[in-house]
NUMIKOL-303645 format. One record per residue (C-alpha): y, z, x; residue in one letter; residue number from 1. Coordinates in steps of 0.02 Angstrom, whole numbers, plus 50000, padded with zeros to 5 digits. Each point is the difference from the previous one (the first is absolute). Layout:
     y     z     x r   k
     Y     Z     X A NUM
...
//
This chain:
     y     z     x r   k
 48082 52775 52969 M   1
 50007 50186 49971 S   2
 50099 50047 50157 D   3
 50178 50020 49935 S   4
 50070 49993 50178 S   5
 49947 49818 50021 I   6
 50109 49862 49931 I   7
 49925 49830 49958 Y   8
 50070 49825 49995 R   9
 49926 49843 49925 L  10
 49931 49867 50116 V  11
 50026 49859 49876 E  12
 50037 49956 49818 H  13
 49858 50054 49885 Y  14
 49971 49985 49813 Q  15
 49886 50084 49874 Y  16
 49972 49961 49816 E  17
 49918 50093 49857 Q  18
 49993 49994 49811 E  19
 50040 50155 49896 I  20
 49985 49988 49810 K  21
 50027 49811 50004 K  22
 50157 50013 50108 S  23
 49988 49922 50173 I  24
 50077 50100 50143 F  25
 50026 49907 50164 L  26
 50062 50102 50149 A  27
 50078 49928 50157 H  28
 50020 50112 50153 A  29
 50116 49925 50130 V  30
 50061 50062 50171 P  31
 50191 50004 50006 V  32
 50125 50063 50128 T  33
 50165 49972 49908 S  34
 50072 49996 49825 E  35
 50035 49815 50023 D  36
 49813 49971 50023 Q  37
 49967 50101 49842 V  38
 50113 49885 49898 H  39
 49924 49844 50079 E  40
 49822 50054 49957 W  41
 50048 50051 49823 L  42
 50076 49829 49971 E  43
 49843 49918 50069 K  44
 49870 50106 49909 L  45
 50080 50034 49830 R  46
 49912 49914 49855 V  47
 50134 49958 49873 L  48
 49878 49966 49858 E  49
 49918 50170 50022 A  50
 50063 50142 49889 R  51
 50044 50119 50143 H  52
 50026 49993 50188 N  53
 50009 50182 50057 C  54
 50023 50051 50180 W  55
 50041 50132 50130 A  56
 50031 50000 50186 Y  57
 50022 50121 50143 R  58
 50082 49959 50167 I  59
 50027 50159 50099 G  60
 50119 50107 49899 Q  61
 50043 49857 49881 K  62
 49902 49981 49839 Y  63
 50023 49927 49827 R  64
 49897 49963 49846 S  65
 50021 49896 49842 D  66
 49910 50014 49831 D  67
 50055 49823 49947 D  68
 49999 50034 49814 G  69
 49857 50125 49992 E  70
 50046 50174 49933 P  71
 50100 50097 50130 S  72
 49892 50083 50133 G  73
 49836 49917 49948 T  74
 49990 49860 50131 A  75
 50118 49998 50149 G  76
 49992 50186 50035 R  77
 49808 50010 49993 P  78
 49993 49855 50124 I  79
 50121 50090 50117 L  80
 49898 50161 49986 Q  81
 49846 49903 50057 V  82
 50094 49937 50154 I  83
 50052 50179 50041 E  84
 49830 50077 49965 K  85
 49908 49875 50110 Q  86
 50130 50021 50140 N  87
 50058 49821 50011 F  88
 50165 49942 50072 D  89
 50083 49829 50008 Q  90
 49911 49941 49843 V  91
 50044 49917 49835 L  92
 49880 50006 49852 I  93
 50028 49885 49851 L  94
 49887 50018 49848 V  95
 50007 49855 49877 V  96
 49937 50034 49823 R  97
 49947 49872 49872 W  98
 49999 50091 49833 F  99
 49833 49985 49909 G 100
 50056 50060 49828 G 101
 49942 50181 50012 I 102
 50132 50133 50035 K 103
 49948 50125 50133 L 104
 50124 50141 49965 G 105
 50101 50088 50134 A 106
 49851 50088 50079 G 107
 49897 49842 49998 G 108
 50139 49901 50084 L 109
 50021 50130 50137 I 110
 49813 49997 50035 R 111
 49993 49810 49993 A 112
 50147 49965 50116 Y 113
 49962 50144 50117 G 114
 49814 49963 50003 G 115
 50023 49814 50033 T 116
 50124 50034 50141 A 117
 49888 50135 50075 A 118
 49845 49889 50003 E 119
 50101 49857 50076 C 120
 50058 50112 50143 L 121
 49826 50073 50024 R 122
 49927 49827 50026 Q 123
 50144 49924 50098 A 124
 49982 49981 50190 P 125
 50111 50128 50084 C 126
 50034 50084 50167 A 127
 50070 50165 50057 E 128
 50189 49986 50016 Y 129
 50078 50086 50151 I 130
 50191 50007 49990 P 131
 50081 49938 50161 Q 132
 50162 50044 50088 K 133
 50100 49881 50111 T 134
 50086 50070 50155 V 135
 50072 49937 50164 S 136
 49963 50081 50169 I 137
 50125 49977 50141 L 138
 49924 50042 50169 C 139
 50015 49966 50186 A 140
 49901 49851 50064 F 141
 49898 50121 50107 S 142
 49939 50090 49842 D 143
 49962 49843 49900 H 144
 49819 49969 50048 A 145
 49951 50183 49978 L 146
 50082 50012 49828 L 147
 49926 49835 49944 K 148
 49826 50065 50041 A 149
 50022 50173 49924 R 150
 50082 49955 49833 I 151
 49843 49907 49951 A 152
 49916 50171 49985 E 153
 50110 50028 49845 Y 154
 49951 49834 49918 D 155
 50173 49933 50040 A 156
 50026 49812 50005 Q 157
 50131 49914 50109 I 158
 50094 49871 49896 I 159
 50132 49954 50128 G 160
 50059 50031 50179 E 161
 50166 49966 50087 E 162
 50028 50017 50187 F 163
 50169 50037 50075 G 164
 50067 50144 50102 A 165
 49868 50097 49903 E 166
 49859 49952 49885 V 167
 50010 50008 49810 E 168
 49834 50004 49908 M 169
 50004 49981 49811 K 170
 49844 50075 49923 I 171
 49920 50049 49837 T 172
 49905 50163 49988 V 173
 49913 50091 49858 P 174
 50126 50122 49926 K 175
 49878 50144 50017 N 176
 49987 49968 50189 A 177
 50185 49976 50035 Y 178
 50044 50179 50048 T 179
 49855 50011 50123 A 180
 50046 49832 50077 L 181
 50183 50053 50014 Y 182
 49954 50158 50096 D 183
 49878 49904 50111 R 184
 50127 49867 50048 V 185
 50128 50132 50050 L 186
 49868 50094 50098 D 187
 49940 49846 50095 L 188
 50178 49948 50045 T 189
 50062 50176 50039 R 190
 50121 49987 49855 G 191
 50081 49840 50065 Q 192
 49941 49879 49864 A 193
 50105 49974 49845 V 194
 49912 49979 49833 I 195
 50100 49919 49860 I 196
 49942 50014 49821 D 197
 50050 49825 49944 T 198
 49976 50045 49816 E 199
 50128 50141 50012 E 200
 50116 49893 50106 A 201
 50006 49868 49864 E 202
 50045 50125 49862 N 203
//
């Protein structure tokens, strides 16, 4: 996972456990798409009898971390740095620690939490994440079949169609292909089609 231009997303919940100087560190990596899901998973996975439940998440531009009683910056932040370094998005990592009686020191804690989180992500099943954009295309009925065939060249998926005086196709398209698709639709319809960015329209 050395290509920094590729973003990854977890396929499913994965956990990894290791022992460091008699302390047990159990990492959970969970795919999440909202802060509500983050809170739900934390409630589900927290171990109350463990000494610490430290975590971090990233969902797009939103991210947070929590040291849960460990010295400031020695747990949550190292976990978040692992998420960023391995180019993951839409992920929550919780590392539960059962204290084994031997203090690790600040440096040892950073290595333990960061290392456990990193190994968990390395082993977890994942897939390349391609951000999508949702748009609507309004076109004449006579252009519908042609557009429907050609937009597939841009990995666009039709998620809805409405037929009236004209046709409205609601589609998702990879964000990095949107500009090319936009230009192609206007070209094919001689500038007659209307493309509505539904994300911008909702804001």
